[in-house]
C-alpha positions, 0 to 999 in steps of 0.5 A, spaced: 237 723 949 244 722 947 243 715 944 239 719 939 243 725 938 250 721 936 247 716 931 244 722 928 250 726 928 254 720 924 248 719 919 249 727 918 256 726 917 256 720 912 250 724 908 255 730 907 260 725 905 257 721 900 253 727 897 258 733 898 264 729 895 262 728 888 260 735 888 267 737 890 270 732 886 267 734 880 271 738 875 270 745 874 268 745 866 262 741 863 259 739 857 258 744 852 263 749 855 269 751 851 276 748 854 280 752 857 287 754 854 293 749 855 300 751 853 306 747 855 312 744 853 312 736 851 316 731 853 320 732 847 321 739 848 317 742 843 312 748 845 305 746 845 298 749 845 291 746 845 289 751 840 294 748 835 289 742 835 283 746 833 279 742 827 281 735 831 277 731 836 282 731 843 282 727 849 285 731 855 287 725 860 289 728 867 293 722 870 299 721 874 305 716 874 303 714 882 296 713 880 294 706 880 287 706 877 291 711 871 296 706 870 291 700 869 287 704 865 293 706 860 293 700 856 285 701 854 287 708 852 293 706 848 288 701 844 283 707 844 288 711 841 291 706 836 283 705 834 282 712 832 289 713 829 287 708 824 280 711 822 281 716 817 274 718 818 275 721 825 281 725 827 283 724 834 289 726 838 290 725 846 293 730 850 296 727 857 297 732 862 301 728 868 300 731 875 306 730 878 312 732 883 317 727 880 319 728 872 323 722 872 318 717 874 313 721 869 318 719 863 319 712 866 311 711 866 310 714 859 315 709 856 313 703 860 306 704 859 307 705 851 304 712 851 305 713 844 302 719 842 306 726 842 303 730 846 305 729 854 305 735 858 308 735 865 303 739 870 308 740 876 305 740 882 307 742 889 302 737 893 299 731 889 293 731 895 291 738 893 292 738 885 295 745 885 298 744 879 297 750 874 293 746 868 289 741 873 287 747 877 285 751 871 280 745 869 278 744 876 281 737 877 281 734 884 282 727 882 286 722 877 284 719 872 280 725 869 278 726 862 275 731 857 273 730 850 273 736 846 270 736 839 274 740 833 271 747 835 274 746 842 268 745 846 267 739 851 263 734 849 264 729 855 267 729 862 270 722 865 266 718 860 267 710 859 271 709 853 265 706 849 261 712 850 267 716 847 267 712 841 260 713 840 261 720 840 267 720 835 263 715 831 256 716 831 256 723 832 262 726 829 259 731 826 255 733 832 257 732 839 
């Protein structure tokens, strides 16, 4: 009897992990919902409010200087930003939310990775493990990188989409979703 129970318990634990983890890691806001307000101070010391970008497509990128996948993705994000900044048909802004405990490391990473857009917000965390920083908590972000694509009305039109899908949303359906 013990031989059957132990593998059953292991199977139940594995099932719970592989089914439960994606549900737990899923951000709180999804497609079709209005993006929660974000306010803060940019890297340049200017006041920032997400509502100031109404009328533009916005890509909110939660990342960290300590996050390997984020840093490897940054060159693609820069290329994506440059492509749409030179496209007069689509008005896109990127807002980087740095989930950090170390402000100096965050600033260095922005410079090293060439993150050229003006909207960099430090979301100071007490514990990176639990994403307890105010903006990440508000959006339900539990892992980085996490991305939210907003339409000009501030509605979320995509969460954690690959760059190709975001490009389709911006070019093929820029008047819709």
